[in-house]
N, C-alpha and C positions, 0 to 999 in steps of 0.2 A: 360671507366674511370666518375668518376663524376667531372665537372667543379667548378673550386675553388669555383665560384660564387655560384652555386648549395651549394657544401659544406658548406660555409658560411650561406648560406642560411636556407641553414637544422640546425647546430646549432644553428644560432640565434631561430628559430623557438621551437627547444629542449627548450634553455634557458627561454625561454619564458612562454613553457607548463609548465615547471617546478617551475618557478618563480610564474605562476598564481595558480597552486595546493597548493603552499605552503602558497600563502598568503590569498586563502581561506580558508583554515584549519587552520590558525594564528587568523582569523574573527570568524571563526567556535568556537572554542576552547575558544578565551577571552570571548565570549559571555555567552557563556555556564558554563565556571568558576568561571565569574563574577556572573551571574544570576540576573533576574529580575523580577522585583515583577506586574508591570502591562504596559506592552511595548504600549507607543502609546495611550492608553485608552482603551484596545481593551477588558477590562471586564468591565466598566462601559458604553460605547460608541461603538459601533462596526461599527456603519459608519464612526466617525470620526476617527478613527483606518485605514480603507479603504482609504478615503481622503489623508491621512497623510502619509500612506506607498505609494500611487499611487502616490504622489507629489515627497515623495524620490525618489524613483524607476525612476520616469521620469526624476530627475536633474544626476541620476547614470551613465541611458543608455545615456544620453545627448551630451558627448564628444564625439568625434569622436578620430580614432586612436586607439594605443595602450593601451592610457589612461583609453579612454572610455571601453577595454576590461575589464583592470583590475578593474575597478568601478564597473560596471555593475555585475560580479561574485561575487565580494565581497559583494557587495550592497544585491543580492539575495543572498547568504548565513546567509547573515546577520540577511535578516528576517524571514527566518522558523528557523533558531537558535531562535532568538527571542522567538516564539510561543513555541518550544520546551523547554526556559526557566524557558518560564510562566508555562507549564506546569508541570516543576519538582520546581519549588517555591510554586504552590497553592497546589502539593502535593494530588490532587484531589483523591476522592471516588467512584465522582458518575460520571466522563468523559468518554465515548466510548470505552469500552473496556477496561479501566485501576483502578489499585488498587492503591491508594496514589501516583500519576503522574509517577508511575511505572510499578507495576506489571500487567500482563494478565488477566483481573476479570474469574474467572471459573465460575461466576454466569449463572445458570440454563438460564436466558432470555439473556444471550451472551457471550455465552464460548469459543466462535470461535478463539480466539487471546491464549486463553490458552491452547487450542487443537493447534494448531499451534505453539507454543514454545513449547510444551512440546513434543510434534512431532520431533521437530528439536532436542530438549535433546535427545530425543529416540533415535534418527539416528545417534549420537554420540556419546551413550553408547552403543547401540546394533545393530548398521546397518541399522536401519528401522525406518520408519514413522509411526505414528499411523494413524489408522481405517482412524477417520476423517481427517486429516494433509493429508493423501495418496489420496483423490479426486483431489486435485489442490497442486499438487509436488515441483512446480518452487519454489511459497514463504518461505517455510518449507527446503525446498533442501537451498536458499539462506540464509535463518537464519540461519542453521545449520553448513554454509560454516565460515559467518562469525563471530558466537558465537566459533566456532574454534579456528578462527582466531585470536579473542579476549580474548581465553581462558575462555569463555560461560561468559564473564563479561556484564550483561545484559543492563546495562549504556551506554555503548561505543555500544554494538548493535544497539541497538534504536538508537542512534547519527550517526552511519554510516547506515542505512537505511533511516533516515532524509535526510542525505548529500548526496544521491545517488538520491534520488529521487527529490531534489532541484537542481543535476547540469543538470539533463532531462530537467526541466523545464526550466533553463538558455539558454538550448542550442534550447529549439524549441522557447522560445522568441527569441533570437539574430536572427533565421532564419527570422521568421515575422517581425522585425525589418530593416529587412536589404532589403526584398522585400516588405514592405507595410510602414515602417517607424516606428519611435521610439513610439510615439503614439500607433498606432498598438499593438508592439512589449510588450510596457509594459502592455497594457490593457491585452494581453494574460495572461502575469505572475500573475498580479492581481486578475484573476479568477480560475486559478488554486490553487492559494496561497487561495483564500478562499475556494475552494473545499476540499485542502488539509492539512484546518489547524485542520479540525476535528481528522484526522486520524495518527497527527505527534505526535510519542508517541506511537504510539498502533501497537502491531505487526500483523498486518493485511493486506491480498492480496491486496486491496488498495493502497499500497503502490508500489509492485513493479507491478502490472495495471497500474497505473498512469506513473511510471519512467518508462516502457517499452514503453506505450501508447505516452507520450511525445519525448521520443526518435525516436520511431517509427517516427512520424507527421515529428521529425524534419529532417529525412534522408529522407522521403517523399517528404517534403516541397522541401528538396533543391536536390533533383530527379526531382521537376514539374520544379522548376525556370530555373534549368540550363535545364532541357529536356535530363537526364541522366537516360538508361532505366537498369543501371547494380545499382544503387541509388534509384528507386523507386521501383525494385524486394527485394533489402534490406528492405527497408522500410515497404515493405509488411513481410517480413521475421518476422521481430520486433513485427511485429503488431501482427501474429499468439501469438508470443511468450505473449504478452499484454493477448491477450484475453483468453489463458491457464489459465495461469495464476491468472486475475480476471477476470472470463466467463459476457460473457455480450452479445455485438451487435456482434452477429459471423457474420450476413451475410453481415456486411462490409468486409469482405476477399474476397466472390465470386466477389462484387459491385468494388471491388479494380483491382482485377485480369480483371475485364472486360473492367475496364475504360482504363485501360491500352494496352489491348488488342485493343481498338479503338484510343486511343490517340496517341498512335505511330506507327500509323498504314501508310504505302506506299502507298497512292491513288495506283486503287481502293480496295487494300489486305490491311485485315489486318493485325496487326503486329503479327505473329504466334511464335516470338521467344518471346515476352514478354508473350505468352497464357503459351506458355513451361515453361518458366523460373518461371511466378509468379506462376502456379500450382505446381511446384517444391518446391516452395520456403512456400508458406502453407504446402504443404504435411511435408516437413522439419522438419516446426515449428508441427505441431502435431506428428512428428515421434520423434521428440527430447519431447516431453514432454510422451509422451508413453515409451519411451525407460527409463524416470526414475522413472517414473511409475512402470512397469517392475521392474528394478534395485531394490528400496526401498521404495517399496507400503510393507504394511503391509498385513498378510493374507486376505483374506477374503474382501478384499476393491473393490472397484467399481469406476473408472474412473468419474467425471461430477455424483455422485449418487446424490446429491440433486438436478441435475434436474427433475429428476422423480417425486418428491411431485409438486416439481415449474408447468409440465406439467399437474398433473390430477389436481392443484386448477384453472389453467386457465379455462380447461376444464367442469369444473363444477361449474366454478360463483366465487370459493372463494378463498383463500391464500395457501400457502405451506402447513401448516399445516391442512390441509382438508384431506390427505389422511390417517390420524393417528388417526382424530377423526373419520373415516367413518369407518376403518378398523385396530381397537387397535393391531390386532395381529401382525401385518408389526413391532410393537416395540420390540418384539420378535427374529424377524429373523436376522442373519446377513446383512449388510449391500449391498455386492451382491445378497443377495437374496432377499433384501426387496425390490432393486431397480429394478429387474427384474419382481418382481409382479407387482409394479405399473405401469411400463408400459405397462406391459398385463393385468390391469385395464383400460388404457388411451384407446387403443386397442379397448374395448370392448364400449367404451363410444365414442370413433370416430364413432364404425358400427351403434351403436343402435339411436344416434343423431350427424351425419355428420356435422350440424352448427352450434356445436357447439365450434370449432375452429375460426368459424368466429364473433359466438358474444363476446366470449372474447378478440378476437384479437380489435375487436371495443371500446370493453371496456377501453382495454390495452393505443390503440389509442388515445382516448377522455382524459385521467388521463394528457398522457404524454404532447402532442399537444395543449390541452387548459386550463392547469393550469399553476401555479410555481413551478411545478416539476420540470425541465431542470435545472433551476435555483434556486432551493431550499435553497441553504445553504449562496445565501447572504444575506445581512442584514434586510432588507425591500422591501415590496412589488413593490415601485418605484424603486427603482435600479431593479428591477429582470422587471418591465413593459419595463421599458428603454432597457437594454441585450434584452427584446425579441423584440422590436423593430427594434431594429439595425440589431440585427439575420434575420431578414426578408427582411429590406434593402436590407443588401448583397445576400441574397435566390433570388430575386426578380430581383439584378441586374445581378447575373449570369444565371438566367434563360433565360433573354435575351441576350444574347453572346457566344450563345450554342457552338460557334467556336474556343472558348479561349480552350488553355489546363486547366488553373483554371480552367474556369467554367464549365467543362465537371467532372473533380474532386471533387468540392464541389456538383456537384448535384447527381453524382454517389455515394459519399461517407453518402449523405443523402437520398439518396433511400435505401441504406446497413444498417442505423439508423431505419428508418422507417420498413420494413419486419424483423426487427429485435427485434419490442420492444414489436408482443406476446409472444415471447420465452422469455423475460426477464421482466415478468410484471413490474411493477413501484410497486406492491403493497407488492410485496414478500422480498424487502430489499430499499426501497427506490432508492435514485438517484448515490446510491454508488455501485451499480452492473455496472455501466455505466462507472465505473471509467475508462478502459481504452480509452473509448473514448471521456470523458471530454475534451482534447485539442484539439479535433473538436468542441466543444460545446464554448468550450474559444472562438475560433477562429471566429468564424462564427461574434458577433457582436465587435467584434476589425475590422475585414474587411469591417464591416459595419459603421465604426467608420472610417475608413482609407477614403472610398468613400466620407462621409459627411466632410472631412476634405478636400478633390481634390476640392469636388465642390464648397466649397465656400473661395477653393484657399488660404487655411490655406499652405501653402507652407512647412515649417519648420516640420510641424508636420506631413504631410503627406508622406513629401521628404523620398523616399527608399536608402539605403546605399549598394552602390553598391559592392564595395570592400570591401573582408572581413581582417580585420587585423588579427583574430586566424589564426593558420593553419590552415588549410582544412582538415587536420587527423585526428584535434584534435574529432570532432563528432565519424569520424569512430573507432576511439580507446577507444573510454568512451562507444560504443554499443558492442565493441568485448567482453571490459574487464566484461561488466554486462553481458553478453550472456557466458563465461566461468565461472563467479562465479557461475551464476544459474544452468550451463548443466553440468559444470565438476566438480564443487565441492561437489555437494553429493555424485558423482559416487567416486569419490575420496576418500570420509569420509566411504563409504560402503566395499572401498576395504580396510582398515587398521583401520575399527574402529574392528571386533573381532580382529585382531592382539595385538592392544593395550588394550582393554576396555574388558578381557574377567574375567565376574563375576560370575561363575558359582560357585565360591569359598562361594560366601554370602548364611547366612545362608537362608534355603528354608522355616522356620517358618514364617519370616515375615511376607510374603504371605496373611496366613493364617486370615479368620476373628479374628477379638477381639485383634489381636496380638499389641501391645503396640512397638513396633519395628520399625522405617523407616531409609530407608538409601537413604543417596545421597553423592554426589561431591560437598565440597564447593569452591567456586569462589567469588573474587572478583566484585565488583560494582552490584550484584545484590541483597543486602537487603534495607531495610530501621529499621531507627535508630529510639525509639522515645526517646526526649529529655525534660529535663527539662526547661520549658518557659525561664528561668532567663540563660539556657546558652548559647541561642543560639539569634539573634536579628530578626532574620527571618526562616521561613523553608523552605529547600532547598533541594531536593531528594541529599543524603540518610537520609540526618536529618532533623525530622518534630517535629518540636513540640509536645508535649503532647495536649495543648488546640486543637491546629488546627489539630490534628487528629482526637479529639471526635465531634469536629464540622463538621467535613466534614461526621462520620458517624448521627451524629444528621440529618443534611442537603440529606441523600439519603436515612435512615429508618425513621426518621421520625422526630418531631418536638418537641419533650420534651424528656426526659430521662426518662420516663417511656413509652412510645411508642418503645423508642431501646430497653429496656431491657423485653420488652413483644415479644421478638424473641428467640424459644430455644437455648441457650447456650449465646445469642448476649450480656448479662450483662459481661460475662466472654472478651470481646473481647475490649467493651465499657469501663471495669475499667481496662483495661492495664495502667499499671504506667511507667514513664520512666523509662532508663537504660534496655528496650525489645527490640530486632532485630525481624524483620519479614522477612523472608528469599523465595525467591520463588526458589523451585525445583523440581528434577527430582526423583522422588523414585526408586532408581534402581532395584528394587525386582516386585513390583507390577507396572512398569511403569506409574506411576498416578503422574499427576501435584500435589505439594506441596504446599502448604505458611505454614514454620515453622514457631513459635513465641513462643522466646525464650530471657535468660536472655542474657544481650550485652557480659557480660563478660566470656559467656560458650559458646561461637562461636570460632569454632581456626580460628588463624589471618591466618593461610597458606592455600593458595590455592589449591586444586587440591587433600585436603586430601578426599580419600573415610569414612565415620562417621558413627556412628550409633546414632539416638536420642531415650531417651525412652519418652514417654509419652502416649498422649492419643487423639482419632482423634475429631474435633468437632461435636456435633449434629445439628449444625448450619448447615453448609458447611462442606461435606464429605473433602474438599480439604484441608482444615486446621486443623492442627495438633500442639497441644499447648506439647510442650516440658519440661519435667521436668530437661533434661543433654544431651549432645554432647560430645561422646566420640568419637575418629577417633580409625579406626578400621588400615587403609593401605592406603598407597601411590597410590594404585592400581596397576594395570599390565597392 
């Protein structure tokens, strides 16, 4: 039986948790519903925004006790929500992977987001992912799970993904605050936000990679500071999922296992227990990823298929696209055969030029370590130099204190990142490929700042908060919930999709070339409405003023109207009038991503209907479909 005091404490913690969740959701919903045109000068002066945001965060993280938990949590969600609200207000046509502030772009230069979104809808409708989205099934699996829970409401789905990532960043910032002071915790959160702000609203793997990475680092940090093997092993498991969600610095995983093997040793014997559990955690993480791949992947897909051209590019001194330039026939192969062929070519290159891997590694190390690469998402070079200097101070500090468990953790983690750099080369995707390890990059300058504060005897700034006011199980519970959403959700969807979504009755003729019919399911929150300028005072998703829509096209494709109309079929897009709606949907027959353009009054109001759209595809972009009419067929089966 639980003691009365224990029951009261547990009830109090549950009440606090529920109150905290509702307070955070209320703040997030209030910011997104009210909208904001230019939060804290973000559009005009990013440096000013960073300074003001950091100051406000410090004030929110300053109170102690239960009040500090509420203010810090609500302020964190408000900051991330402000960025999403700005994206929705701007209705941008040129932001990374985004069309009109909401839709994933299927442009040939950056189609990844559209592939993941379409793969998630394909999983919901047909029980399997697309070929490209099968490469990293964790994120499209999570996207499908959230989309299913929101009835394929894209706007709510985007907000939920932002909310998950913001919570993960909060947990890591709180753990750092608890061990190294408020200033360190706030600086961690500010750096994480500055990286993630480019991906807020974007349906890409960077969101889940950062969410898992920050959560894993939070669990690891708690296990490290409390010297608990079980938490450190659990953190390694979560970090394994992070690197499977957003491939990056994989050598961090063996580095963490070796660190725990040494750090939790019982002199003079190394910790066999940690070694066994650590290896098991890594294998379990990869095993779960492969299980999801096996269950929901498309035919002829291949896990981590995009690593093959990356390796080829590194060996020949180019980028990932060089393989397709040197061997155009690869484009005609299926994904699995393409990857196998490129790996065979890489083996031949290594046999003929064994030093090519060293040359490629030196090239990658030079770019990452000697340039502004790691903090390239910061506003200006001065901040980057300060962050690099603070990171160097922290690294040197821990190099000369090797007996500390914290020092060994920093050094082993840094070594894992260092040896991973050649296989996650900076020229193939920029710093976003390190999304899972961005929490470590954010940690280093924060530790350097804490060291300087303590050296300068700024006690309040560098003072650690030993007592934890939020429930101890709050972080593990969030971690388990995120794992279940990513790992169990897709498998459950696979099990029920064919039962509830049998579309065999749809006309096969719709998939034939030249046919002018497409079939899709209607949903709320997945459309943009073009409205007259005098209908609303400002644009805000889902309603975009027609002048803002046209100005975004001009900004994306050219400075003048004549330039824009020079694109094939582009004039039809540019000349769209008010009372027009654009819908991002999944073609139930062909399985392709669609951007439906249709008169607003022709769109069925009820969600969940299967409809037929009659019209024609754009010659400019194949995924754009100009519909003349939309007719409901059925509510589905």
